[in-house]
N, C-alpha and C positions, 0 to 999 in steps of 0.2 A: 135472828128474827126472820121468819119466812116472808117472802114478798107480799103475799096476800094480807098478812097481819099488818105489815108496814103500811100498805096502801089503805087498809081499813082505819088505821090509827090517824093517818094524815088526810083522809078523804075530805074533811071540811075545808082544809087549807088548799087542797088541790082544786076543789070546786071554786073557791074564792079567786084563786089565781087565774083560772081559765075564764071565769065570768068577767074579770076586770081587764082582760087583755084588750078589749075593744076601747077602753078608756085610755090605756097607756100607749097604744100603737101610734096614734096621731101626735102625741106629745114627744115620743122618741123620734119620730120622723122630723118634727120641727127642730128638735135639739141638734140633729146631725145634718141639717141643711134644708130639708123640706121640699126642695123642688126637683129632686131626682138628678140634678146635674152638679151639685156642689156638696161639700162636706165641711161642717164647722168642727174644727178640731183644735186641740191645744197640746203642746209638747214641752219638753224641757231639755236642756243641754247638760244637766248635771249627772245624768246616768241613772241607773237602776238603784233601788234601795238595797240595803245590806242583805246578804243571802240568809235563807232560812237555816237555822241551826237547831238540830234535835238534841235534847228535849227542851232547850231553853225557850223556843218559840212555839210550843204547843199552845193551842187556843184554850181558854177557859170558857166553858159553856155551862152556865148555871141558870139559863133562861128556858122557859118552856111555856107552851100554851099560847092562847091568843088573848082577846079582850077578857079581863077578869080571870085569867089563868085557864080559861076553857078553850078547846079547839074551836076555830070558827073564823068568821070574817068580821072586819070592822064595818060599821055603817059607812056609806059614802060620806067623806069629809066635806061638810058644807058649813056655811055661816050659822045655820040653825042648830048644829050639833054642839050643845053646851050643857054641861062642862065637857071639855075635850077629853077623849079617852086617853089612857096612858098605860104603859107596860112598865113593870118593875123587873129589871133583869140585871144580872151580874155576869157580864161577858168579858171582864178583864180590861175593857177599854179605859184608858187613863183620862181623867178630867183635865189634866195639865196640858196646856197647848204645846205642840211640837214646834218650837219657834227658833230652831237653829238650822243652818244650812251646812251640809257636808257633801263631799263627793261620794257618789254611790260606790259600793263595793260589790263584787270585785271590779277593779279598774280594767280598762282595755289592755294594759300591759300585762296583767296577770293571765289573760286569755292567750297571749302570744308567748310570753316567757315563763309563765308559772308564778306561783307565789314567791316573792323575794323577802317579804318582811311580814310582821304581824303575828297574830295569834293563830296557832294551828287548830283549826276547827274541822270543817268538812273538806278542806282543800289544802292539805299541808304541802 
């Protein structure tokens, strides 16, 4: 698809994104510290998630459009916006909670000595 056609297709969403930057910038600044001298952050010691494996981890994208399936912007979400707008989309996200803890793969030892065990996927 040529670039001009792509930009023409998504022009309502691009306008909406640029128009709403002024609302999002102060909220992002507050979320990461807000005073210019500090950073509010969180981390983990369990490591990274499991690596991407092709084609098992390809995303499923069956969603398109904006409100009502048309390209465009939502109204500003306020208390007076009733009933609340919604999108119906099938992106493959599971409704089941991810409620178990595991060590991230690949482990640090695999970076140093290579894969010693496990399934041969992208890093045999």
